[in-house]
C-alpha positions as CSV (number, residue, x, y, z in Angstrom):
1,M,0.1,-0.2,0.3
2,S,1.5,3.7,-0.8
3,E,1.1,6.8,0.8
4,H,-1.7,7.7,-2.2
5,D,-3.8,4.7,-1.8
6,I,-4.8,6.0,2.2
7,P,-8.0,7.4,2.7
8,R,-8.3,11.3,3.6
9,P,-10.7,12.8,4.9
10,G,-12.6,15.5,2.9
11,P,-11.8,18.8,3.6
12,L,-13.5,20.5,7.2
13,D,-16.2,22.7,6.9
14,D,-15.9,26.6,7.6
15,R,-18.9,25.9,10.0
16,L,-17.4,23.2,12.7
17,L,-13.4,24.8,12.1
18,L,-15.3,27.7,13.7
19,H,-16.8,26.5,16.7
20,A,-13.9,24.4,17.4
21,Q,-11.6,27.3,17.6
22,F,-14.1,29.5,18.9
23,P,-16.4,27.5,21.0
24,R,-19.3,28.9,22.5
25,N,-20.6,28.9,25.5
26,L,-18.1,27.8,27.6
27,E,-17.7,27.2,30.8
28,L,-20.7,26.5,33.7
29,L,-23.4,27.6,35.1
30,A,-22.8,29.1,38.9
31,S,-27.1,29.5,39.0
32,L,-28.6,25.9,37.5
33,S,-31.6,24.3,37.3
34,G,-29.7,20.6,35.9
35,W,-26.4,19.5,35.4
36,A,-25.2,15.8,33.6
37,K,-21.7,14.7,32.4
38,G,-21.1,12.7,30.4
39,V,-18.2,10.4,28.7
40,G,-17.7,9.3,25.4
41,K,-17.1,5.9,23.9
42,C,-13.3,7.9,23.1
43,G,-13.3,8.6,26.5
44,D,-14.1,12.3,25.6
45,S,-16.4,14.2,28.2
46,L,-19.0,16.9,28.3
47,E,-20.7,19.0,31.1
48,V,-23.7,20.2,30.8
49,T,-25.5,22.8,32.5
50,I,-28.9,24.7,31.8
51,R,-31.0,27.1,33.5
52,V,-34.4,27.3,33.0
53,D,-37.1,29.9,33.1
54,G,-40.7,28.1,32.6
55,E,-40.0,25.4,30.0
56,R,-37.7,27.4,28.2
57,I,-33.3,26.6,28.1
58,D,-32.1,30.2,29.5
59,A,-29.1,29.9,29.7
60,I,-26.6,27.2,28.7
61,K,-22.6,26.5,29.5
62,V,-20.4,23.6,28.2
63,L,-17.3,22.6,30.0
64,P,-16.3,19.9,26.6
65,N,-12.9,17.8,27.3
66,G,-11.8,15.9,24.1
67,C,-10.6,16.4,21.0
68,I,-11.7,19.0,18.8
69,Y,-14.7,17.7,17.4
70,T,-16.4,16.8,21.1
71,V,-15.5,21.0,21.2
72,A,-17.6,21.8,18.0
73,C,-19.9,19.6,18.6
74,A,-20.9,20.6,22.4
75,S,-20.7,24.2,21.0
76,A,-23.3,23.7,18.5
77,M,-25.6,22.3,21.0
78,S,-25.3,24.8,23.2
79,E,-26.2,26.8,20.0
80,L,-28.6,24.7,18.9
81,A,-30.6,24.3,22.9
82,A,-30.3,28.0,23.7
83,G,-33.7,29.9,24.5
84,M,-35.5,26.7,23.0
85,T,-37.9,24.8,25.1
86,I,-37.6,21.7,27.0
87,E,-39.7,20.1,24.8
88,R,-38.2,21.1,21.2
89,A,-34.7,21.3,22.6
90,L,-35.5,17.2,23.7
91,E,-35.9,16.5,20.1
92,L,-32.3,18.1,18.8
93,S,-30.7,14.8,16.9
94,P,-27.1,14.3,16.7
95,E,-28.0,14.7,13.4
96,D,-29.2,18.3,13.9
97,V,-26.2,19.0,15.4
98,E,-23.8,17.3,13.0
99,K,-26.0,19.8,10.3
100,A,-25.1,23.1,12.4
101,L,-21.2,22.0,12.4
102,G,-21.9,21.6,8.1
103,G,-20.6,16.8,8.4
104,L,-18.2,15.2,10.7
105,P,-16.3,12.6,9.7
106,A,-18.0,9.4,9.6
107,D,-15.7,7.6,12.9
108,H,-16.9,11.1,14.9
109,L,-20.3,10.9,14.9
110,H,-20.0,10.1,18.7
111,C,-19.6,13.1,19.1
112,A,-22.8,15.3,18.3
113,R,-24.5,11.8,20.0
114,L,-22.4,12.4,23.9
115,A,-23.0,16.5,22.8
116,I,-26.7,15.7,21.6
117,N,-27.1,13.1,25.4
118,T,-25.5,15.2,27.6
119,L,-28.2,17.5,27.1
120,G,-31.1,15.2,27.9
121,E,-29.9,14.2,30.8
122,A,-28.9,17.8,32.1
123,I,-32.9,17.9,31.4
124,S,-33.4,15.1,33.3
125,D,-32.1,16.6,36.2
126,H,-34.0,19.7,35.6
127,Y,-37.0,17.8,36.5
128,Q,-35.7,15.2,39.2
129,K,-34.6,18.9,41.4
130,T,-37.9,20.2,40.6
131,A,-40.2,17.1,41.7
132,A,-37.7,17.0,44.4
133,R,-38.5,20.7,45.4
134,A,-42.3,19.9,45.1
135,V,-42.0,16.7,48.2
136,E,-40.6,19.2,49.9
137,R,-43.2,21.6,49.8
């Protein structure tokens, strides 16, 4: 096998590169409604914090730890989910994240799943905290 036989990935979309180089919504919220930490099959991790006002995601912050694809997916997911109703945010898919980035290499699609799954877990945490407060009353 020569060097010319090795498959090369296609060019990365500018949207993916911008999210990787200048990620949005980094850090964690101090005042939050829900929190989750997810770990991908590759070992990358992502923390997501959300603040919910009524039924809308009022604020979202992410703290990715991993490759540029994990960083870009976390950033894109946070932009997609910001301002959405919880119901709509739960309908987001890894394909929505991939589309927002202009595509992902097949071997990094799991990064979009990590972002979406961790968002869902943060929303679940919000619901659990809301239920616990209701019981305390």
